[in-house]
Every structure is written in structure tokens, then in C-alpha cells.
C-alpha positions as CSV (number, residue, x, y, z in Angstrom):
1,M,143.7,128.0,101.2
2,K,140.2,129.0,99.9
3,K,140.8,127.2,96.6
4,I,141.6,123.9,98.5
5,A,138.4,124.4,100.6
6,V,136.3,124.9,97.5
7,I,137.8,121.9,95.8
8,L,137.3,119.7,98.9
9,F,133.7,121.0,99.1
10,L,132.9,120.3,95.5
11,A,134.8,117.0,95.1
12,P,132.0,114.7,96.4
13,F,129.6,116.3,94.0
14,F,131.8,115.6,91.0
15,V,132.5,112.0,92.1
16,C,128.8,111.3,92.6
17,T,127.9,112.8,89.3
18,A,130.6,110.9,87.5
19,F,129.4,107.6,88.8
20,S,125.7,108.1,89.1
21,Q,123.4,106.2,86.7
22,T,120.2,107.4,85.3
23,S,117.1,105.4,84.5
24,Q,116.6,104.8,80.8
25,K,113.3,105.9,79.5
26,V,111.3,103.2,77.6
27,T,110.3,104.4,74.1
28,S,108.7,101.2,72.9
29,S,108.1,97.6,74.1
30,A,106.6,94.3,73.2
31,V,105.9,91.4,75.6
32,T,104.6,88.3,73.7
33,F,104.0,84.7,74.6
34,K,103.6,81.4,72.7
35,I,102.0,78.3,74.1
36,K,100.5,75.1,72.5
37,N,96.8,74.7,73.0
38,L,95.3,71.5,71.6
39,G,98.6,71.0,69.8
40,I,98.4,74.3,68.0
41,N,100.7,77.3,68.8
42,T,98.7,80.1,70.3
43,E,100.3,83.5,70.5
44,G,99.5,86.6,72.4
45,S,100.8,89.7,74.1
46,F,100.6,91.9,77.1
47,G,100.5,95.7,77.2
48,G,100.9,98.3,79.8
49,F,104.7,97.7,80.1
50,K,106.4,99.8,82.7
51,A,110.0,99.6,83.7
52,T,112.8,101.1,85.6
53,I,116.0,100.3,83.8
54,I,119.3,101.3,85.2
55,F,121.8,99.6,82.9
56,D,125.5,100.4,82.5
57,K,127.9,97.9,81.0
58,E,130.7,99.1,83.3
59,P,130.1,98.5,86.2
60,L,127.4,96.0,85.4
61,E,127.0,95.1,89.1
62,S,125.3,98.4,89.8
63,S,122.7,97.8,87.1
64,S,119.1,96.8,87.7
65,I,115.9,96.1,85.8
66,E,112.4,96.1,87.2
67,A,109.4,95.7,84.9
68,S,105.7,94.9,84.9
69,V,102.9,94.4,82.5
70,D,99.2,94.8,82.9
71,T,97.4,91.4,82.9
72,R,94.1,93.1,81.9
73,T,95.7,93.8,78.5
74,I,96.2,90.2,77.5
75,N,95.5,89.9,73.8
76,S,95.5,86.5,71.9
77,D,93.6,87.9,69.0
78,N,90.5,86.1,70.2
79,E,88.2,88.1,72.5
80,M,86.4,85.1,73.9
81,R,89.7,83.4,74.8
82,D,91.1,86.6,76.3
83,D,88.0,86.9,78.6
84,H,88.6,83.3,79.6
85,L,92.3,84.0,80.4
86,K,91.4,86.9,82.6
87,K,89.4,84.7,84.9
88,E,90.5,83.2,88.3
89,A,91.7,79.9,86.8
90,Y,94.2,81.7,84.6
91,F,95.5,85.2,85.3
92,D,92.8,86.3,87.8
93,V,93.2,89.9,86.6
94,A,90.7,91.2,89.2
95,H,93.1,90.2,92.0
96,Y,96.5,90.2,90.2
97,P,96.5,93.1,87.8
98,E,100.3,92.9,87.2
99,I,103.0,90.5,86.3
100,K,106.3,91.7,87.7
101,M,110.0,90.9,87.2
102,K,113.0,92.2,89.0
103,S,116.7,91.5,88.3
104,V,118.7,89.7,91.0
105,A,121.9,89.4,89.0
106,L,123.1,90.5,85.6
107,K,126.1,89.0,83.8
108,H,127.9,89.8,80.6
109,Q,128.5,86.8,78.4
110,K,130.2,87.9,75.2
111,G,129.7,90.8,72.8
112,E,126.1,92.0,73.1
113,N,125.0,88.9,75.0
114,Y,124.0,89.0,78.7
115,T,122.1,86.8,81.1
116,G,120.0,87.9,84.0
117,D,118.5,86.1,87.0
118,F,115.1,87.6,87.5
119,D,112.4,87.1,90.1
120,V,109.2,86.8,88.2
121,T,105.9,87.2,90.1
122,I,102.6,86.1,88.7
123,K,99.5,85.6,90.9
124,A,101.5,86.3,94.1
125,K,103.9,83.4,93.3
126,T,107.5,84.3,92.7
127,K,110.0,82.1,90.8
128,R,113.6,82.8,89.7
129,I,114.2,82.5,86.0
130,K,117.3,82.9,83.8
131,L,116.8,85.3,81.0
132,P,119.4,85.4,78.2
133,F,119.2,88.8,76.4
134,T,121.0,91.1,74.0
135,Y,121.8,94.7,74.8
136,T,122.5,96.9,71.7
137,E,123.4,100.5,71.7
138,N,122.7,102.7,68.7
139,D,122.6,106.5,67.9
140,S,119.0,107.0,69.1
141,G,119.0,104.7,72.1
142,N,119.4,101.2,73.4
143,S,117.7,97.9,72.7
144,F,117.1,94.9,75.0
145,K,115.7,91.6,73.5
146,G,115.4,88.2,75.2
147,S,113.2,85.1,75.4
148,F,112.8,82.6,78.2
149,P,110.7,79.5,78.8
150,I,108.2,79.5,81.7
151,K,106.0,76.8,83.2
152,R,102.4,77.9,83.8
153,S,102.0,75.3,86.6
154,D,104.7,77.2,88.6
155,F,102.3,80.1,88.8
156,D,99.0,78.2,89.1
157,I,97.8,79.3,85.6
158,G,95.2,77.0,83.9
159,G,95.1,74.3,86.5
160,K,95.8,70.7,85.3
161,S,94.6,71.2,81.7
162,M,95.3,68.2,79.5
163,V,95.0,70.3,76.3
164,L,97.2,73.3,77.3
165,S,101.0,72.8,77.3
166,D,102.7,73.5,80.6
167,D,105.5,75.3,78.7
168,A,105.2,78.8,77.3
169,L,107.9,80.9,75.7
170,V,107.9,84.6,76.6
171,T,109.7,87.2,74.5
172,I,110.5,90.7,75.6
173,A,111.8,93.5,73.3
174,V,112.4,97.0,74.7
175,E,113.8,100.2,73.2
176,T,115.0,102.9,75.5
177,T,116.6,106.4,75.3
178,K,120.2,106.8,76.0
């Protein structure tokens, strides 16, 4: 009888441990963007990447990804332009120090290919975007890579500029521990 009581007492612990997921630790990241300015491709990046990634291929429904970057770290390889982009008309870093994204739904497509619906928040405006990405496992960790188009006008970035394209391409590459 004591054995049955011990088994019944410990069973919930083993069930919870077997199905619990742990957050993957980010070991490296790159968040870059590309946009046309005066007809010329301009590229840049954001640093200060932080994320909580709970990702399990089975069951994918219990997975989630939340991430942010620090807008004050914008780097387009031109200090004068970066200072301009930090101002109110663009990223307004004094009032909005982060760009955030949070998964709403994640779906497996085929092989290493997935898509995610993410709520992206820039300057207190949130829009849902679809992000196709790959998820690769290797001996040392996992890799997430994806790109998505975004309209700067959706987030009130840059006003009605005639020389700056409304469309930007954002690319995210993240390496995590297992």
C-alpha cells in the first residue's frame, strides 16, 4: 500500500517534468534591416537583442517566442544618419527604447520550415506580421533564421518621405543552446 501511495504522490512530478519546456538561452543574434533611401539600398542593424524562446517541435502549440531589440543601438554605419533615425520622426528612442515581437501562432510547414504570426510593436503601434523562418538543430544548439517585409508607415516611422521607401526587409538570425 505504501508503494502505491508513493507512486501516486510522485506521478504528477514525473508527468510535469516529462512535458515541461525550458527556455532556450540565446548565444548569438543578428537583427538587420534593408531599405531604399534615394533609390539606394541602405542597410543597418539593431543590438540589445533579448528573447524568451520556448520552442518544441512536438507539440508546437505550446511553443512561444518573445523578443525585443534596443532602438538606441541602431547602426547604419553612418553616425549622422543614426542620430537622425533616433529622433522623434523615426524611432523616437527617448520615448520608445524597444521594438518588441511576440508570437501568436507558430506552424510547421515542411522539413525545417515554419511560419509564425507575430505581433510587432514599434512606437506603441502593434501590427501582426507573418514571419517565415527555419529552425535547425545541431550538436551545439539550435538556429532560427527568417526575414519579413514591413511597412514603415504602419508604425509612423519617417513620416511621408518621398525619398525613403515605405518597404523595409527585416532579417533575424538567432542561435540558442539546446
